[in-house]
Every structure is written in structure tokens, then in C-alpha cells.
DOPA-423572 format. One record per residue (C-alpha): residue number from 0; residue in one letter; y, x, z. Coordinates in Angstrom, 1 decimal. Layout:
<lumnus>
lumnu num:NUM | residu:A | v:Y | u:X | w:Z;
...
</lumnus>
This chain:
<lumnus>
lumnu num:0 | residu:M | v:-76.0 | u:60.2 | w:80.8;
lumnu num:1 | residu:K | v:-77.1 | u:59.7 | w:77.3;
lumnu num:2 | residu:T | v:-80.5 | u:58.5 | w:78.5;
lumnu num:3 | residu:L | v:-78.9 | u:56.0 | w:81.0;
lumnu num:4 | residu:N | v:-76.6 | u:54.7 | w:78.2;
lumnu num:5 | residu:K | v:-79.7 | u:54.1 | w:76.1;
lumnu num:6 | residu:L | v:-81.3 | u:52.1 | w:79.0;
lumnu num:7 | residu:I | v:-78.1 | u:50.1 | w:79.6;
lumnu num:8 | residu:D | v:-78.0 | u:49.3 | w:75.9;
lumnu num:9 | residu:F | v:-81.6 | u:48.2 | w:76.0;
lumnu num:10 | residu:V | v:-80.7 | u:45.8 | w:78.8;
lumnu num:11 | residu:L | v:-77.4 | u:44.5 | w:77.4;
lumnu num:12 | residu:K | v:-79.0 | u:43.6 | w:74.1;
lumnu num:13 | residu:R | v:-81.0 | u:41.0 | w:76.0;
lumnu num:14 | residu:E | v:-78.0 | u:39.4 | w:77.7;
lumnu num:15 | residu:K | v:-77.2 | u:35.9 | w:76.5;
lumnu num:16 | residu:S | v:-73.7 | u:34.7 | w:75.7;
lumnu num:17 | residu:E | v:-74.2 | u:31.7 | w:78.1;
lumnu num:18 | residu:G | v:-75.5 | u:34.1 | w:80.9;
lumnu num:19 | residu:G | v:-78.8 | u:35.6 | w:81.9;
lumnu num:20 | residu:F | v:-81.2 | u:37.9 | w:80.2;
lumnu num:21 | residu:G | v:-84.3 | u:37.3 | w:78.0;
lumnu num:22 | residu:A | v:-87.4 | u:39.3 | w:77.4;
lumnu num:23 | residu:T | v:-86.2 | u:40.2 | w:73.9;
lumnu num:24 | residu:P | v:-82.8 | u:39.9 | w:72.2;
lumnu num:25 | residu:F | v:-84.1 | u:36.6 | w:70.6;
lumnu num:26 | residu:L | v:-85.8 | u:34.9 | w:73.5;
lumnu num:27 | residu:P | v:-83.9 | u:32.6 | w:76.0;
lumnu num:28 | residu:A | v:-82.9 | u:33.8 | w:79.4;
lumnu num:29 | residu:T | v:-85.4 | u:33.5 | w:82.3;
lumnu num:30 | residu:I | v:-84.8 | u:34.1 | w:86.0;
lumnu num:31 | residu:E | v:-87.4 | u:36.9 | w:86.2;
lumnu num:32 | residu:D | v:-86.0 | u:38.8 | w:83.2;
lumnu num:33 | residu:T | v:-82.5 | u:38.4 | w:84.6;
lumnu num:34 | residu:Y | v:-83.7 | u:39.7 | w:87.9;
lumnu num:35 | residu:Y | v:-85.1 | u:42.9 | w:86.4;
lumnu num:36 | residu:A | v:-82.1 | u:43.3 | w:84.1;
lumnu num:37 | residu:V | v:-79.7 | u:43.2 | w:87.0;
lumnu num:38 | residu:K | v:-81.9 | u:45.7 | w:89.0;
lumnu num:39 | residu:I | v:-82.0 | u:48.1 | w:86.1;
lumnu num:40 | residu:L | v:-78.2 | u:47.9 | w:85.7;
lumnu num:41 | residu:Y | v:-77.7 | u:48.6 | w:89.4;
lumnu num:42 | residu:L | v:-80.0 | u:51.7 | w:89.2;
lumnu num:43 | residu:C | v:-77.8 | u:52.8 | w:86.3;
lumnu num:44 | residu:N | v:-74.6 | u:52.3 | w:88.3;
lumnu num:45 | residu:Y | v:-73.5 | u:49.7 | w:85.8;
lumnu num:46 | residu:S | v:-71.9 | u:46.5 | w:87.0;
lumnu num:47 | residu:P | v:-73.2 | u:43.3 | w:85.3;
lumnu num:48 | residu:N | v:-71.0 | u:40.4 | w:84.3;
lumnu num:49 | residu:K | v:-71.0 | u:38.5 | w:87.6;
lumnu num:50 | residu:N | v:-69.3 | u:35.4 | w:86.2;
lumnu num:51 | residu:L | v:-71.9 | u:35.0 | w:83.4;
lumnu num:52 | residu:L | v:-74.7 | u:35.5 | w:85.9;
lumnu num:53 | residu:K | v:-73.2 | u:33.0 | w:88.2;
lumnu num:54 | residu:N | v:-73.0 | u:30.5 | w:85.4;
lumnu num:55 | residu:F | v:-76.7 | u:31.1 | w:84.5;
lumnu num:56 | residu:L | v:-77.9 | u:30.9 | w:88.1;
lumnu num:57 | residu:F | v:-76.0 | u:27.8 | w:89.0;
lumnu num:58 | residu:R | v:-77.3 | u:25.9 | w:86.0;
lumnu num:59 | residu:Q | v:-80.9 | u:26.2 | w:87.3;
lumnu num:60 | residu:N | v:-82.6 | u:23.4 | w:89.1;
lumnu num:61 | residu:I | v:-84.2 | u:25.5 | w:91.9;
lumnu num:62 | residu:L | v:-86.2 | u:22.6 | w:93.3;
lumnu num:63 | residu:E | v:-88.3 | u:22.7 | w:90.1;
lumnu num:64 | residu:L | v:-89.0 | u:26.4 | w:90.3;
lumnu num:65 | residu:Y | v:-92.4 | u:27.9 | w:91.2;
lumnu num:66 | residu:I | v:-92.3 | u:30.2 | w:94.3;
lumnu num:67 | residu:K | v:-92.4 | u:33.5 | w:92.4;
lumnu num:68 | residu:P | v:-89.2 | u:32.9 | w:90.2;
lumnu num:69 | residu:L | v:-87.7 | u:31.1 | w:93.2;
lumnu num:70 | residu:A | v:-88.0 | u:34.4 | w:95.2;
lumnu num:71 | residu:K | v:-86.3 | u:36.3 | w:92.3;
lumnu num:72 | residu:Y | v:-83.6 | u:33.6 | w:92.2;
lumnu num:73 | residu:F | v:-82.7 | u:34.1 | w:95.9;
lumnu num:74 | residu:K | v:-82.8 | u:37.8 | w:95.5;
lumnu num:75 | residu:L | v:-80.3 | u:37.5 | w:92.7;
lumnu num:76 | residu:L | v:-78.0 | u:35.3 | w:94.8;
lumnu num:77 | residu:N | v:-78.2 | u:37.9 | w:97.5;
lumnu num:78 | residu:Y | v:-77.6 | u:40.9 | w:95.3;
lumnu num:79 | residu:L | v:-74.6 | u:39.2 | w:93.7;
lumnu num:80 | residu:N | v:-73.2 | u:38.0 | w:97.0;
lumnu num:81 | residu:L | v:-73.4 | u:34.4 | w:95.8;
lumnu num:82 | residu:L | v:-75.6 | u:33.0 | w:98.6;
lumnu num:83 | residu:N | v:-72.7 | u:31.6 | w:100.6;
lumnu num:84 | residu:T | v:-71.3 | u:29.8 | w:97.6;
lumnu num:85 | residu:F | v:-74.6 | u:28.0 | w:96.9;
lumnu num:86 | residu:P | v:-74.9 | u:24.3 | w:98.1;
lumnu num:87 | residu:Q | v:-76.3 | u:24.3 | w:101.6;
lumnu num:88 | residu:P | v:-78.1 | u:20.9 | w:101.2;
lumnu num:89 | residu:I | v:-80.2 | u:22.3 | w:98.4;
lumnu num:90 | residu:I | v:-81.0 | u:25.4 | w:100.4;
lumnu num:91 | residu:N | v:-82.2 | u:23.1 | w:103.3;
lumnu num:92 | residu:I | v:-84.5 | u:21.2 | w:101.0;
lumnu num:93 | residu:C | v:-85.9 | u:24.6 | w:99.7;
lumnu num:94 | residu:K | v:-86.5 | u:25.7 | w:103.3;
lumnu num:95 | residu:N | v:-88.5 | u:22.6 | w:104.1;
lumnu num:96 | residu:N | v:-90.5 | u:22.8 | w:100.9;
lumnu num:97 | residu:L | v:-91.3 | u:26.5 | w:101.6;
lumnu num:98 | residu:K | v:-92.5 | u:25.8 | w:105.1;
lumnu num:99 | residu:I | v:-94.9 | u:23.2 | w:103.7;
lumnu num:100 | residu:S | v:-96.0 | u:25.8 | w:101.1;
lumnu num:101 | residu:F | v:-96.6 | u:28.4 | w:103.8;
lumnu num:102 | residu:Y | v:-99.1 | u:26.2 | w:105.6;
lumnu num:103 | residu:K | v:-100.8 | u:25.3 | w:102.4;
lumnu num:104 | residu:N | v:-101.2 | u:28.9 | w:101.3;
lumnu num:105 | residu:L | v:-102.4 | u:30.8 | w:104.4;
lumnu num:106 | residu:T | v:-104.9 | u:32.8 | w:102.4;
lumnu num:107 | residu:N | v:-102.7 | u:33.5 | w:99.3;
lumnu num:108 | residu:L | v:-101.2 | u:36.8 | w:99.9;
lumnu num:109 | residu:E | v:-98.9 | u:36.9 | w:96.9;
lumnu num:110 | residu:T | v:-97.5 | u:33.4 | w:97.6;
lumnu num:111 | residu:L | v:-97.0 | u:34.3 | w:101.3;
lumnu num:112 | residu:C | v:-95.1 | u:37.5 | w:100.2;
lumnu num:113 | residu:F | v:-92.6 | u:35.5 | w:98.1;
lumnu num:114 | residu:I | v:-92.1 | u:32.9 | w:100.8;
lumnu num:115 | residu:L | v:-91.4 | u:35.6 | w:103.3;
lumnu num:116 | residu:E | v:-88.9 | u:37.3 | w:101.0;
lumnu num:117 | residu:I | v:-86.9 | u:34.1 | w:100.6;
lumnu num:118 | residu:F | v:-86.9 | u:33.4 | w:104.4;
lumnu num:119 | residu:E | v:-85.8 | u:37.0 | w:105.0;
lumnu num:120 | residu:I | v:-82.8 | u:36.5 | w:102.7;
lumnu num:121 | residu:L | v:-82.0 | u:33.2 | w:104.3;
lumnu num:122 | residu:G | v:-82.1 | u:34.8 | w:107.8;
lumnu num:123 | residu:E | v:-84.9 | u:32.6 | w:109.1;
lumnu num:124 | residu:K | v:-86.3 | u:35.2 | w:111.5;
lumnu num:125 | residu:D | v:-88.8 | u:32.9 | w:113.3;
lumnu num:126 | residu:I | v:-90.7 | u:31.8 | w:110.2;
lumnu num:127 | residu:V | v:-90.6 | u:35.4 | w:108.9;
lumnu num:128 | residu:L | v:-92.3 | u:36.6 | w:112.2;
lumnu num:129 | residu:E | v:-94.8 | u:33.7 | w:112.0;
lumnu num:130 | residu:I | v:-95.8 | u:34.7 | w:108.4;
lumnu num:131 | residu:K | v:-96.2 | u:38.4 | w:109.5;
lumnu num:132 | residu:K | v:-98.3 | u:37.5 | w:112.5;
lumnu num:133 | residu:T | v:-100.5 | u:35.1 | w:110.4;
lumnu num:134 | residu:V | v:-101.2 | u:37.8 | w:107.9;
lumnu num:135 | residu:L | v:-101.7 | u:40.6 | w:110.4;
lumnu num:136 | residu:N | v:-104.2 | u:38.5 | w:112.4;
lumnu num:137 | residu:N | v:-106.1 | u:37.5 | w:109.3;
lumnu num:138 | residu:I | v:-106.2 | u:40.6 | w:107.1;
lumnu num:139 | residu:S | v:-110.0 | u:40.3 | w:106.7;
lumnu num:140 | residu:L | v:-109.5 | u:37.0 | w:104.9;
lumnu num:141 | residu:F | v:-107.5 | u:38.5 | w:102.0;
lumnu num:142 | residu:N | v:-109.1 | u:40.1 | w:98.9;
lumnu num:143 | residu:L | v:-107.6 | u:43.6 | w:99.3;
lumnu num:144 | residu:N | v:-109.0 | u:45.6 | w:96.5;
lumnu num:145 | residu:T | v:-106.1 | u:46.2 | w:94.1;
lumnu num:146 | residu:L | v:-102.8 | u:48.0 | w:94.4;
lumnu num:147 | residu:K | v:-101.0 | u:44.7 | w:93.7;
lumnu num:148 | residu:S | v:-102.7 | u:43.2 | w:96.8;
lumnu num:149 | residu:F | v:-101.7 | u:46.3 | w:98.9;
lumnu num:150 | residu:Y | v:-98.2 | u:46.0 | w:97.6;
lumnu num:151 | residu:H | v:-97.8 | u:42.4 | w:98.7;
lumnu num:152 | residu:L | v:-99.4 | u:43.2 | w:102.0;
lumnu num:153 | residu:Y | v:-96.9 | u:46.0 | w:102.6;
lumnu num:154 | residu:K | v:-94.0 | u:43.8 | w:101.6;
lumnu num:155 | residu:I | v:-95.1 | u:41.4 | w:104.4;
lumnu num:156 | residu:L | v:-96.1 | u:43.8 | w:107.1;
lumnu num:157 | residu:K | v:-93.8 | u:46.7 | w:106.4;
lumnu num:158 | residu:M | v:-94.6 | u:49.5 | w:108.9;
lumnu num:159 | residu:D | v:-97.4 | u:47.5 | w:110.3;
lumnu num:160 | residu:F | v:-99.3 | u:48.1 | w:107.1;
lumnu num:161 | residu:P | v:-102.7 | u:49.6 | w:107.9;
lumnu num:162 | residu:I | v:-102.5 | u:53.3 | w:107.2;
lumnu num:163 | residu:D | v:-106.2 | u:53.3 | w:106.4;
lumnu num:164 | residu:F | v:-105.3 | u:51.8 | w:103.0;
lumnu num:165 | residu:L | v:-103.0 | u:54.7 | w:102.1;
lumnu num:166 | residu:N | v:-106.0 | u:56.9 | w:101.0;
lumnu num:167 | residu:K | v:-107.2 | u:54.2 | w:98.7;
lumnu num:168 | residu:I | v:-103.7 | u:54.0 | w:97.1;
lumnu num:169 | residu:L | v:-103.6 | u:57.8 | w:96.7;
lumnu num:170 | residu:E | v:-107.1 | u:57.8 | w:95.1;
lumnu num:171 | residu:A | v:-106.1 | u:55.3 | w:92.5;
lumnu num:172 | residu:Q | v:-104.0 | u:57.9 | w:90.6;
lumnu num:173 | residu:N | v:-105.6 | u:58.9 | w:87.4;
lumnu num:174 | residu:P | v:-105.7 | u:62.3 | w:85.6;
lumnu num:175 | residu:D | v:-103.0 | u:61.0 | w:83.3;
lumnu num:176 | residu:G | v:-100.7 | u:60.6 | w:86.3;
lumnu num:177 | residu:G | v:-100.5 | u:56.8 | w:86.4;
lumnu num:178 | residu:F | v:-102.3 | u:54.5 | w:88.7;
lumnu num:179 | residu:G | v:-104.9 | u:51.9 | w:87.9;
lumnu num:180 | residu:F | v:-105.6 | u:48.5 | w:89.5;
lumnu num:181 | residu:F | v:-107.9 | u:50.6 | w:91.8;
lumnu num:182 | residu:K | v:-109.7 | u:53.9 | w:91.6;
lumnu num:183 | residu:G | v:-111.2 | u:54.5 | w:88.2;
lumnu num:184 | residu:T | v:-109.4 | u:51.9 | w:86.3;
lumnu num:185 | residu:T | v:-106.8 | u:52.3 | w:83.5;
lumnu num:186 | residu:S | v:-103.2 | u:53.3 | w:84.3;
lumnu num:187 | residu:Y | v:-100.4 | u:50.7 | w:84.0;
lumnu num:188 | residu:M | v:-96.8 | u:50.9 | w:84.9;
lumnu num:189 | residu:E | v:-96.9 | u:48.0 | w:87.4;
lumnu num:190 | residu:N | v:-99.8 | u:49.5 | w:89.3;
lumnu num:191 | residu:T | v:-98.0 | u:52.8 | w:89.3;
lumnu num:192 | residu:Y | v:-95.0 | u:51.1 | w:90.8;
lumnu num:193 | residu:Y | v:-97.0 | u:49.3 | w:93.5;
lumnu num:194 | residu:A | v:-98.5 | u:52.6 | w:94.6;
lumnu num:195 | residu:C | v:-95.3 | u:54.5 | w:94.5;
lumnu num:196 | residu:Y | v:-93.3 | u:51.8 | w:96.3;
lumnu num:197 | residu:I | v:-95.7 | u:51.9 | w:99.3;
lumnu num:198 | residu:L | v:-96.0 | u:55.7 | w:99.4;
lumnu num:199 | residu:Y | v:-92.2 | u:56.1 | w:99.2;
lumnu num:200 | residu:H | v:-91.7 | u:53.9 | w:102.3;
lumnu num:201 | residu:F | v:-94.3 | u:56.0 | w:104.2;
lumnu num:202 | residu:N | v:-92.4 | u:59.1 | w:103.1;
lumnu num:203 | residu:L | v:-95.4 | u:60.1 | w:101.0;
lumnu num:204 | residu:K | v:-95.7 | u:61.2 | w:97.4;
lumnu num:205 | residu:P | v:-98.5 | u:60.9 | w:94.8;
lumnu num:206 | residu:K | v:-100.8 | u:63.9 | w:94.6;
lumnu num:207 | residu:M | v:-99.9 | u:64.7 | w:91.0;
lumnu num:208 | residu:L | v:-96.1 | u:64.3 | w:90.8;
lumnu num:209 | residu:K | v:-95.7 | u:66.2 | w:87.5;
lumnu num:210 | residu:K | v:-98.4 | u:64.2 | w:85.9;
lumnu num:211 | residu:L | v:-96.8 | u:61.0 | w:87.3;
lumnu num:212 | residu:K | v:-93.6 | u:61.9 | w:85.4;
lumnu num:213 | residu:E | v:-95.6 | u:62.6 | w:82.2;
lumnu num:214 | residu:F | v:-97.3 | u:59.2 | w:82.4;
lumnu num:215 | residu:I | v:-94.0 | u:57.4 | w:82.9;
lumnu num:216 | residu:L | v:-92.3 | u:59.3 | w:80.0;
lumnu num:217 | residu:S | v:-95.3 | u:58.6 | w:77.8;
lumnu num:218 | residu:C | v:-94.4 | u:54.9 | w:78.2;
lumnu num:219 | residu:W | v:-90.8 | u:55.4 | w:77.1;
lumnu num:220 | residu:N | v:-90.0 | u:53.8 | w:73.7;
lumnu num:221 | residu:V | v:-87.4 | u:54.5 | w:71.1;
lumnu num:222 | residu:D | v:-85.6 | u:51.2 | w:72.0;
lumnu num:223 | residu:G | v:-84.7 | u:52.7 | w:75.3;
lumnu num:224 | residu:G | v:-87.1 | u:50.7 | w:77.4;
lumnu num:225 | residu:F | v:-90.5 | u:51.3 | w:78.9;
lumnu num:226 | residu:G | v:-93.9 | u:49.7 | w:78.2;
lumnu num:227 | residu:R | v:-96.8 | u:49.1 | w:80.6;
lumnu num:228 | residu:N | v:-98.6 | u:52.1 | w:79.0;
lumnu num:229 | residu:S | v:-98.1 | u:54.6 | w:76.2;
lumnu num:230 | residu:Q | v:-99.0 | u:51.9 | w:73.6;
lumnu num:231 | residu:G | v:-97.1 | u:49.1 | w:75.2;
lumnu num:232 | residu:I | v:-93.9 | u:47.4 | w:73.9;
lumnu num:233 | residu:S | v:-90.8 | u:47.6 | w:76.2;
lumnu num:234 | residu:F | v:-90.3 | u:44.9 | w:78.9;
lumnu num:235 | residu:L | v:-87.5 | u:44.7 | w:81.4;
lumnu num:236 | residu:E | v:-90.0 | u:44.5 | w:84.2;
lumnu num:237 | residu:S | v:-91.9 | u:47.7 | w:83.3;
lumnu num:238 | residu:T | v:-88.5 | u:49.4 | w:82.5;
lumnu num:239 | residu:Y | v:-87.3 | u:48.7 | w:86.0;
lumnu num:240 | residu:Y | v:-90.5 | u:50.0 | w:87.5;
lumnu num:241 | residu:A | v:-90.3 | u:53.2 | w:85.5;
lumnu num:242 | residu:L | v:-86.7 | u:53.8 | w:86.4;
lumnu num:243 | residu:W | v:-87.2 | u:53.1 | w:90.1;
lumnu num:244 | residu:I | v:-90.0 | u:55.7 | w:90.3;
lumnu num:245 | residu:L | v:-88.1 | u:58.3 | w:88.4;
lumnu num:246 | residu:K | v:-85.0 | u:57.9 | w:90.6;
lumnu num:247 | residu:N | v:-86.7 | u:57.6 | w:94.0;
lumnu num:248 | residu:F | v:-89.0 | u:60.5 | w:93.4;
lumnu num:249 | residu:N | v:-86.2 | u:62.7 | w:92.0;
lumnu num:250 | residu:L | v:-87.9 | u:62.9 | w:88.6;
lumnu num:251 | residu:V | v:-84.9 | u:62.1 | w:86.4;
lumnu num:252 | residu:N | v:-84.1 | u:65.8 | w:85.5;
lumnu num:253 | residu:G | v:-85.0 | u:66.3 | w:81.9;
lumnu num:254 | residu:F | v:-85.4 | u:62.6 | w:81.3;
</lumnus>
């Protein structure tokens, strides 16, 4: 409990009086930092201030957002059960813009992933299926050589993800327990999360589970958050990744 309280304190120090969370206690709130803050708090079974979050979210002009933060925005609306309270005309404009973006980004796996996530939240099953079919039929067109690319591919294809790639993911684990961008590269928390996320959903585990925990704990800082590696400063994103892995692989004992 003491550890979770430290994590919660790390997050709450980044909450702004006008709503939202920033990367540090002194930087303004961003959608992506707010997204990871909320996710951490939920993993800690701590309820965030929904009214403050609603104020922050409804102040944003979502028609000016890039697709990546837009996906985080809709995820937040969904997590906080605010989707039905959002103006439908603006959502309709978003849908039309996203359909145009889909056809312009047929070979950009990351962008396709974010577009699909938004349409999933909005219940647009036909376009979700079209994106999945497009990716599945054109796998050879994508540059699939990093764990990040495998992660986005999995998020789109789910259980249609080619199992041949699972060995490449397992082989990317380093002796320190973390995962690199691909086999033989330096361990970072985000790559470790990408690998663990995919393995978890195939009911698999990294080969060196004990070393995995050691790597994650080596990234834990005195401020309560986690860095990208053992020398890195704490970020909300890397902290969420670390906590997700610890909880989903039952590594929280002794943490």
C-alpha cells in the first residue's frame, strides 16, 4: 500500500487546479499526460476528480488535435463515461475527418492504429473491419522490425496477429530483463511494455520473468515514478507502462 500511495502522490502532484495533468508539477496539462495519469490512478484503484477532468477535456478543440492525442482524448471520454455528453455534431465532423485520414495513411501503421481505436470507441464497426482487412491484406507493405510496430499491428489485428512474430518479440528481451527496439538493442520501458502487452494477450510470458521485474524496479525513482531506463527521469507514460506490467504479470509482491 505504501508503494501505491507513493505512485498516487507522484501522479497527483502533476494535477492542475483547472483540470488535467502535466508532465511535471510545473508544466501545463496535456491530453497524453492526462491519459496516462488517469490510467495509473485506475490501476491504483484511486478515483480521479471527474469534474476537473471533464472541465479540462471539454475545453479542448478536438478538431485541431493530431490523431495520436485525439485517440487518447476519446479513450479518456470513454473511461470517464463522458462520451454520451459530448456534442454529437463535433463527433460527426471527427468521423468524417478520420475517414479521410484513413484513406490517406494506408501504409502508416501507427496512424491506422489510432484511427481504428477511435472508431472502435465510437462503435463504427464497418470502418473498423475495413481497417483490419486493409492491414491484414497488406502486411508486407509495413516496416515491421520494431516492437512498437508489432504493438500497433497487434492493436489492429488482435488475435489475427501473425504468431510467427511472437518469437521475434520473445527474442528481443535482453539479459537485463528489459526489451529493446528489436533483438540486440538497448532496453527501454516502452519497448518492454509493447512486448509484454502482446505476450499477455496471447497468454504468454517473457522468458526471464524475474529479470523483467529487476529491470522495471531499476527504473523506479525516489519521486515514486518510473523512467524509461535506470538512468531516466520519471514520466507518467513510463510509469503507467511499468505498473501495467507489474500488475498483469503478478510481479507486485515485494514492490
